[in-house]
C-alpha positions as CSV (number, residue, x, y, z in Angstrom):
1,M,75.7,-26.2,41.3
2,T,78.7,-28.3,40.2
3,S,78.1,-29.7,36.6
4,P,77.3,-33.5,36.8
5,A,79.8,-34.2,34.1
6,S,82.7,-32.8,36.3
7,R,82.1,-35.4,39.1
8,P,83.9,-38.7,39.3
9,V,82.4,-42.0,38.5
10,P,79.8,-42.6,41.2
11,P,79.8,-45.7,43.4
12,A,76.3,-46.7,42.3
13,A,77.2,-46.8,38.7
14,A,77.8,-50.5,38.9
15,N,74.1,-50.9,39.6
16,L,73.6,-50.4,35.8
17,L,75.6,-53.4,35.1
18,N,73.9,-55.6,37.7
19,L,70.4,-54.5,36.3
20,R,71.2,-55.1,32.7
21,G,68.6,-57.7,31.6
22,A,67.0,-57.8,35.0
23,V,63.9,-55.8,33.7
24,D,62.6,-56.7,30.3
25,L,61.0,-53.6,28.9
26,S,60.8,-55.0,25.4
27,S,57.2,-56.2,25.7
28,L,56.3,-52.6,26.6
29,K,58.2,-51.1,23.8
30,Q,56.4,-53.5,21.3
31,R,52.9,-52.5,22.3
32,P,50.9,-50.5,19.6
33,A,51.0,-46.9,20.9
34,P,48.5,-44.2,20.4
35,P,49.8,-40.7,19.6
36,A,52.3,-40.0,22.4
37,A,52.2,-37.0,24.8
38,A,55.6,-35.3,24.4
39,V,57.7,-34.4,27.3
40,P,57.6,-30.6,27.8
41,G,60.9,-29.0,27.0
42,A,62.4,-32.1,25.2
43,P,64.6,-31.2,22.2
44,G,62.5,-30.0,19.5
45,V,59.3,-29.7,21.7
46,P,58.6,-26.3,23.3
47,A,58.1,-26.1,26.9
48,V,54.4,-26.0,27.8
49,P,53.7,-22.5,29.4
50,A,51.8,-22.0,32.6
51,A,49.0,-19.6,33.1
52,D,51.4,-16.8,33.8
53,G,53.2,-17.3,30.6
54,H,56.3,-18.9,32.1
55,T,57.6,-22.4,31.5
56,A,58.6,-25.1,34.0
57,A,62.2,-24.5,33.1
58,D,61.8,-20.6,33.5
59,D,60.8,-20.9,37.3
60,G,62.3,-24.1,38.5
61,R,59.1,-26.2,38.5
62,A,59.6,-29.8,37.6
63,L,59.4,-31.3,34.1
64,R,56.7,-33.9,34.7
65,V,54.7,-36.1,32.4
66,D,52.1,-38.7,33.1
67,V,53.5,-42.0,32.0
68,T,51.3,-44.0,29.6
69,E,51.7,-47.1,27.2
70,G,51.8,-44.5,24.4
71,N,54.7,-42.3,25.7
72,F,56.8,-44.7,27.8
73,Q,59.0,-45.5,24.8
74,E,59.8,-41.9,24.4
75,L,60.7,-41.6,27.9
76,V,63.1,-44.7,27.6
77,E,64.7,-43.0,24.6
78,L,64.8,-39.6,26.4
79,S,66.8,-41.3,29.3
80,A,69.8,-41.4,26.8
81,Q,69.9,-37.6,27.2
82,V,68.7,-36.9,30.6
83,P,67.8,-39.3,33.6
84,V,64.1,-40.0,34.0
85,V,62.6,-40.6,37.4
86,I,59.7,-42.9,37.3
87,A,57.2,-42.5,40.2
88,L,54.8,-45.5,40.5
89,W,51.7,-44.6,42.4
90,A,48.2,-45.7,42.9
91,A,44.9,-44.0,44.1
92,Y,44.5,-46.7,46.7
93,S,47.9,-46.1,48.3
94,P,48.0,-43.5,51.1
95,G,50.7,-41.0,50.4
96,S,51.2,-41.8,46.8
97,A,50.0,-38.5,45.6
98,Q,51.9,-36.6,48.2
99,L,55.1,-38.4,47.3
100,V,54.7,-37.7,43.6
101,D,54.2,-34.0,44.4
102,V,57.4,-33.9,46.7
103,L,59.3,-35.6,43.8
104,E,58.1,-33.0,41.3
105,Q,59.3,-30.2,43.6
106,I,62.7,-31.8,44.2
107,V,63.2,-32.7,40.4
108,G,62.3,-29.1,39.6
109,N,65.4,-27.9,41.5
110,Y,67.8,-29.8,39.0
111,D,67.5,-27.1,36.3
112,G,66.2,-29.5,33.6
113,G,68.8,-32.2,34.6
114,L,66.0,-34.6,35.6
115,V,62.6,-35.5,34.1
116,L,59.8,-36.9,36.3
117,G,57.4,-39.5,35.0
118,A,54.3,-40.2,37.2
119,A,52.9,-43.7,36.4
120,D,49.4,-44.7,37.7
121,V,49.9,-48.5,38.2
122,E,46.2,-49.1,38.0
123,A,46.1,-47.6,34.5
124,F,49.5,-49.0,33.4
125,P,49.8,-52.3,35.4
126,Q,52.3,-53.6,32.9
127,L,54.8,-51.1,33.9
128,A,54.7,-52.2,37.5
129,Q,55.1,-55.9,36.4
130,A,58.1,-55.0,34.4
131,F,59.9,-53.2,37.1
132,Q,58.9,-56.0,39.5
133,V,57.3,-53.6,41.8
134,E,55.8,-55.1,44.9
135,A,54.2,-52.1,46.5
136,V,53.5,-48.5,45.8
137,P,54.6,-45.9,45.9
138,T,57.9,-46.9,44.4
139,A,60.5,-44.7,42.5
140,V,62.8,-46.1,39.9
141,A,64.9,-44.3,37.3
142,L,66.0,-44.8,33.8
143,V,69.4,-44.1,32.5
144,K,70.2,-44.9,28.9
145,G,67.2,-47.3,29.0
146,Q,68.5,-49.1,32.1
147,P,66.6,-49.2,35.3
148,V,68.2,-47.9,38.5
149,P,66.2,-48.5,41.8
150,L,65.7,-45.7,44.0
151,F,63.2,-46.5,46.9
152,Q,60.0,-48.3,47.7
153,G,57.4,-46.8,50.0
154,G,57.7,-43.4,51.6
155,A,61.0,-41.5,51.9
156,E,62.0,-38.4,53.5
157,E,62.7,-35.4,51.5
158,Q,66.4,-35.3,52.5
159,Q,66.8,-39.0,51.6
160,I,65.2,-38.4,48.1
161,R,67.5,-35.5,47.5
162,A,70.5,-37.7,48.3
163,L,69.4,-40.5,46.0
164,L,68.6,-38.0,43.2
165,D,72.1,-36.4,43.7
166,E,73.5,-40.1,43.3
167,L,71.3,-40.7,40.2
168,V,72.8,-37.6,38.6
169,K,76.2,-39.0,39.3
170,I,75.3,-42.4,37.8
171,A,74.0,-40.6,34.7
172,A,77.1,-38.6,34.3
173,A,79.4,-41.6,34.7
174,N,77.5,-43.2,31.8
175,G,77.6,-40.1,29.6
176,V,74.1,-38.9,30.3
177,T,74.5,-35.2,31.0
178,G,71.9,-33.3,29.0
179,R,69.3,-30.9,30.3
180,I,65.7,-30.2,29.2
181,G,64.8,-26.6,28.8
182,A,67.9,-25.5,30.4
183,A,69.0,-22.1,29.0
184,G,71.3,-19.3,30.1
185,P,70.3,-15.6,30.5
186,D,70.6,-15.0,26.7
187,G,68.3,-18.1,26.0
188,A,71.1,-20.2,24.7
189,E,71.5,-23.8,26.1
190,A,73.8,-23.9,29.1
191,E,76.9,-25.9,28.5
192,A,78.9,-27.7,31.0
193,P,82.5,-26.7,31.5
194,P,84.9,-29.1,29.7
195,L,86.4,-31.9,31.7
196,P,90.3,-32.3,31.9
197,P,91.3,-34.4,28.7
198,L,92.1,-37.6,30.5
199,H,88.9,-37.4,32.7
200,Q,87.0,-36.9,29.3
201,K,88.8,-39.9,27.9
202,A,87.7,-41.9,30.8
203,F,84.0,-40.9,30.7
204,D,84.1,-41.6,26.9
205,A,85.5,-45.1,27.6
206,I,82.9,-45.8,30.3
207,E,80.1,-44.7,27.9
208,A,81.6,-47.3,25.4
209,G,81.7,-50.0,28.1
210,D,85.5,-50.1,28.0
211,Y,86.3,-50.0,31.7
212,A,90.0,-51.1,31.1
213,E,90.5,-48.0,28.9
214,A,88.7,-45.7,31.4
215,A,91.1,-47.1,34.2
216,A,94.0,-46.4,32.1
217,A,92.9,-42.8,31.5
218,F,92.5,-42.2,35.3
219,R,95.9,-43.9,36.1
220,Q,97.6,-41.6,33.6
221,A,95.9,-38.6,35.2
222,L,97.2,-39.7,38.6
223,L,100.6,-40.0,37.2
224,E,100.5,-36.5,36.0
225,M,98.7,-35.2,39.1
226,P,99.0,-37.7,42.2
227,A,96.7,-35.3,44.3
228,D,93.8,-35.7,41.7
229,A,91.0,-37.0,44.1
230,E,88.5,-37.2,41.4
231,A,90.8,-39.5,39.3
232,K,91.6,-41.6,42.4
233,A,87.9,-42.1,43.0
234,G,87.2,-42.7,39.5
235,L,89.9,-45.2,39.1
236,A,88.6,-47.3,42.1
237,Q,85.0,-47.1,40.7
238,V,85.7,-48.0,37.2
239,E,88.0,-51.0,38.4
240,L,85.0,-52.2,40.4
241,M,82.8,-51.9,37.3
242,G,85.4,-53.9,35.3
243,R,85.4,-56.8,37.8
244,L,81.6,-56.9,37.9
245,Q,81.2,-56.7,34.0
246,P,81.7,-60.3,33.2
247,L,79.7,-61.7,36.1
248,S,76.3,-63.3,35.4
249,A,73.6,-64.0,37.8
250,A,74.7,-67.5,38.1
251,D,78.3,-66.4,38.6
252,T,77.1,-64.3,41.4
253,D,75.2,-67.1,43.0
254,A,78.2,-69.4,42.7
255,L,80.5,-66.7,44.1
256,R,78.3,-66.3,47.3
257,Q,78.1,-70.0,47.8
258,Q,81.9,-70.3,47.6
259,A,82.3,-67.4,50.1
260,A,79.8,-69.1,52.5
261,D,81.6,-72.4,52.2
262,Q,85.2,-70.9,52.3
263,P,85.3,-67.9,54.7
264,D,89.0,-67.5,54.3
265,D,89.1,-67.6,50.4
266,L,90.3,-64.1,49.7
267,Q,89.1,-63.8,46.2
268,A,85.6,-65.0,47.1
269,Q,85.2,-62.7,49.9
270,L,86.5,-59.8,47.8
271,G,84.2,-60.8,44.9
272,V,81.1,-60.9,47.2
273,A,82.1,-57.6,48.7
274,D,82.2,-56.1,45.1
275,V,78.7,-57.3,44.4
276,D,77.4,-56.1,47.7
277,I,78.8,-52.6,47.1
278,A,77.5,-52.4,43.6
279,G,74.0,-53.6,44.8
280,G,73.8,-50.8,47.5
281,H,74.6,-53.2,50.4
282,V,77.5,-51.0,51.5
283,E,77.8,-52.0,55.1
284,D,77.7,-55.8,54.2
285,G,80.4,-55.3,51.6
286,L,82.7,-53.3,53.8
287,G,82.0,-55.4,56.9
288,R,82.9,-58.6,54.9
289,V,86.4,-57.4,54.1
290,V,87.1,-56.0,57.6
291,A,86.1,-59.4,59.0
292,F,88.4,-61.2,56.6
293,I,91.2,-58.9,57.7
294,G,90.5,-59.7,61.3
295,R,90.8,-63.4,60.6
296,N,93.9,-63.5,58.5
297,F,97.5,-62.5,58.5
298,G,100.3,-62.1,56.0
299,P,100.1,-61.0,52.4
300,E,96.3,-61.9,52.0
301,R,95.5,-59.6,54.8
302,E,97.4,-56.7,53.2
303,T,95.7,-57.5,49.8
304,A,92.4,-57.3,51.6
305,R,93.3,-54.0,53.2
306,V,94.3,-52.3,50.0
307,R,91.1,-53.5,48.4
308,L,89.0,-52.1,51.4
309,L,90.8,-48.7,50.9
310,E,89.8,-48.8,47.2
311,L,86.2,-49.5,48.2
312,F,86.2,-46.7,50.7
313,D,87.0,-44.5,47.5
314,V,84.1,-46.2,45.7
315,V,81.6,-45.4,48.3
316,G,82.9,-41.9,49.2
317,I,85.5,-41.1,51.8
318,H,83.0,-38.9,53.6
319,D,80.2,-41.4,53.7
320,D,79.1,-42.4,57.3
321,R,79.3,-46.0,56.4
322,V,82.9,-45.6,55.4
323,A,83.7,-43.8,58.7
324,K,82.2,-46.7,60.6
325,A,84.3,-49.3,58.6
326,R,87.5,-47.3,59.1
327,Q,86.7,-47.5,62.9
328,N,86.2,-51.3,62.6
329,L,89.4,-51.7,60.6
330,A,91.4,-50.0,63.2
331,R,90.1,-52.3,65.9
332,V,91.0,-55.5,63.9
333,L,94.4,-54.1,62.9
334,F,95.4,-52.7,66.4
């Protein structure tokens, strides 16, 4: 399996920007906590052996912990080292327990690269309120203490695997590449292969929140190797993150209103497209730019076309939604 740290900055990484401050976990952190149940395999904590003497990390079973008020803060802190998937369930919800079991099996295939937390919302209702959960089952994740939405309601196993693959990319883009209980044949912790120096410089800058510096590193990598596809995708993605970084919720609302009032305002349309892409509304974002190109001509049309190609890199050039947008672009251009 390819090391997460070797992958380009993922398209969904900007979700971390949009969600900062959206979920207030402070009240949960401040609650007096009983002695916490440690996460098996966490640094300094031995993995809990099964009846056969093997640990979860030995045979690929998931690292799972039941989330309580007492250990939730530990999981928040652990998410700075490894992504934590939180499955919110309830006994009254048909399919909840089955979905948690499916998640446990899938998470177990990531070789310690993910941890699963199962949270009974009846026992811990404050968590559902904090995550603004409207129905169960719901799955969210924590990366460096920040929430990343996954899905609400049931989901097919293939969809879950795709979402968790994307989560690993998000985590890697934000410097979270640790593993719990991951060891090589000799028992030593497995180490990811080093990144190219300029890629590492970009990831370090991303972790520090310096997207301009990350972009500069990716540009230099492209100067040295123009065919570097990871650097190209990384550049498009950190530029998107940089454009979104200064936007507040009020700014976003104003931008959407401006785009609605002035459909031929290039910057407003591109701005809303950025927000849509970052929020996971990929088809809406790409379709908005294609529609602008179809209505306009001259320099603004070319500017929009170039930005659209960059957004293709953000989403992923092999994504079906990108293929559809390419077809629509060809129709309006020719």
